[in-house]
N, C-alpha and C positions, 0 to 999 in steps of 0.2 A: 273435506273438500268431496265434491261430487265428480266423478269423470263420466262425462257422455261419450262412450266410444260407438263409433258409427262406420260399420264396415260399408263400403261404397261400391265395390265390385269394380274398381278403376281408379286411376288418378290422376286423369286428363279432365275431368270435369272443371272446366274454367269457372261457370257459376258457382258451384259447389266451394271452390277454392277462394273466391269473391267473399260469399258470404260468412266464411270461418275467418276470413281476414277482418271484415267489418265486425262481427262479434268479438274479434280478439281485441280490435283498437278501442273499442267502447267498455273494456275491461279498466278497472274492476268497477262490477255493477252491481247493486242490491238485487234480489230477485224480487223483492217488494219495496216499492219508495218510502213506504210508513212503516212497515215491519222488519225488524232484523232475521227472518227466515233464513237467510242465507245469501252468499256473495258470489257472484261469477268472476273468477279471476285470471281466466286466460282461456284462449281456445287455439287449437292447432290441427295441421294435417299429419297424421303419422303413419305414413304408408296408404293404404285404403282405408284409413280410419281417420273420422275426425275427434279430437279430443278434447271436450270442453272440462274446465276443471270450476267448482263451486264448494267454496266452505260453508259447512251447514251448521246452524246454530243449533245444538241439542236442549235448547230450553224449549223447543217447538217440536222436535224431531227425535222420538225415541227411537235410536239405532237398534237397541238391544231389541225390542218388540218386532221391528222389521226381520232381523235376523233369524227370529223364532218363527215368523210365519211368512211362508215364502208367496201364499196366496194373497195376503194384504198387500204384500211388497207390488206384486204383480197388478193388483188393482189399482193401486197409488199411481203407478206408472200411466197406464191405461186413463185415468181420471185427469192426468196432467196431458196427454197427447189430445184426449179429445175436446180441449178447450185452448189449443196452443196460443202464443203469442205470434206476432207478426214474422218475427225473425225465425223461430221455430217452425211454424206453417211454411214458410221459404225452404227451411232446411228439407222438411218432410218431402215438399214438392220434388227436390233433388233427388232424395233418398230413393224415393217411389220411380223416378226415371231411370235411375241408376240399380236399380234394386238393391239398395242397402239395407241393412238392419240397425238397430238403436239397442246401447245396452248405457243402464243408469248406473254408477257405483258409486253409493252413499257412504262418505266418509264423516264421521262426528268433529266438529273443530274442538271440541272440548275432550273427547274420550281417544279420537284416533281412530276409532271402531269402524268397520265398514261393512258394506252388504250391496250386493248387484243384482239389478234386473235386466233381462233381454227380451226386445220384441223382434221377431226375424221380419224380413222383408213382408212377406206374406201377411204376417199378423198385422204389421202396419198398414196393408192395403185393406185387409179387411175391417180393422178400427176406423179408418177414414171414409169408408164407403158403406158402412152398414149405419141402419138408422137405429141409434142406441134406444132403449127402451126408459125413458126419462125417471121412473120409477124404481128402476135397478141401479141406475147411475146415482139418483139420490140415496139409495139404501148405502151403495159403497161408499159415498163421502161421509155419510154419518158413521159408519163402520172405522174408517180411517179418523175420523174426527176425535172418535171415544179414546183413541192409542193414547193420547196425551193427558187423559181425564183419571182421576180428579184434579183438576188445576188451581191453586189459589190465585184468587182475582185481585182480592185487596186482604186489609186486616181483618174483617168481618165476613167475607164470601168466597165460598168456595163454589167453580163450576163442577158437579157432580157427573153429569151424564148429558147427551145427547141422545133423544128417540123422536121416531114416529108415532104421532096418534092421531088415527083420523087423516085430516087435511091438512095437517097442522104439524111442523117439528117443533118439539119443545125442548129449549135450553133448562135444563133443571141446576137452580142454584141452592146452597144451603147457606142460611144466615145464622152467624153465631148471636144467639139471643141475649149472651149476657151485655152486649154492645149494641143490638138495638131489636127489637120486637117487632114480629110482624104485625101486629096494630098500629104500629107507628108507621110503619109504610103504608098500610091501609088509610090512614088518616090523611095522608098525603096524597093520594092514590092519582091524581090528576096531575100534578106537579111532577111526581116520579115517573109516571107515563112519558110525559113528555120530555124531560130529561134523558129517559130511556132511549126514546128514539133518535134525539139529537145523538146522543153517543154511539149508538149503532151506526147512524149514518155517516159521521165523520170518520168513523174507522171502517168504513165498507170497504176498501181496497184489500184489507186483511183476510175478508171473507167472500171476497168476489166469485171466485169458482163455486165454493157450497150455496151462496144465493141463487146464483143463477140456475144450481141444479132444482133449488126449490122452486123458482120459477117455472122452469120448465116441467117440472112434475105438478104445477096447478097447486102449490103446497105454502102456506103461511106461517109466521112463526108464533109461539108463547115462551114468553121469559116466566119461569116458574119462580118463585122463591119460596122456599120453605124451611121454616124454622129448625133449628137442630135439637131444641127441648120439647116445644110443643106440636110438633108435627103438623102445625097450622100451615098454610100455603095460600099465597095469590098470585095470581096468573094476569100477565100482562100480553094481551095478543097484540103483534104488528102484522101489517099486510106488506108481503115481499114489495108492491109496486110502490108504496110508500118509502123504501128502502134503497132501491136501485133505480 
């Protein structure tokens, strides 16, 4: 579960109470409609705090890694709040008016482990008013994404790492060449490229925050497939504007 505790500096904010009630009435609600990252299960006022409970799926979030890296945890929180949903934007508006802070407490659905991060009222204001550097935001998104790697995508493909290479972000995949050789992919390059683009577009919601960071930094994508035995590789460039 993820507890979002917000110190409001007062318990008389009718608009804040209404927002919290609206969020609570919509629960349970998945964070992402297509991918089970986690589920918002409830929202309530607790004295001067707003508490939102979310069950986090540890297949996507490595709680232990976040426990061991406070800077990375804070970076993740700032990234989330730099592109808020409409509900979160309205909540932040009321917190800014009431001089409130915000704390995320991540609790793993499977392990029960938890970790927390807090932004003060002043930090929220600075975050919302700052003209963030697109390259820095993208770099933090890449670092956060690599927490969960390597990731077994299917029986013959592992996503090894994500990194920036010039004006592109590279997704590096390793192929099990006992099942398929790089040359076989090269032989059907055009068909593979078409299917890859369609698959990325079909699942865009699960990576929208990351792809928006790429667009803002004027960066495109390369999907690179490398053989685990031959070390041969093949690149499939994708334009970010073709995805979003």
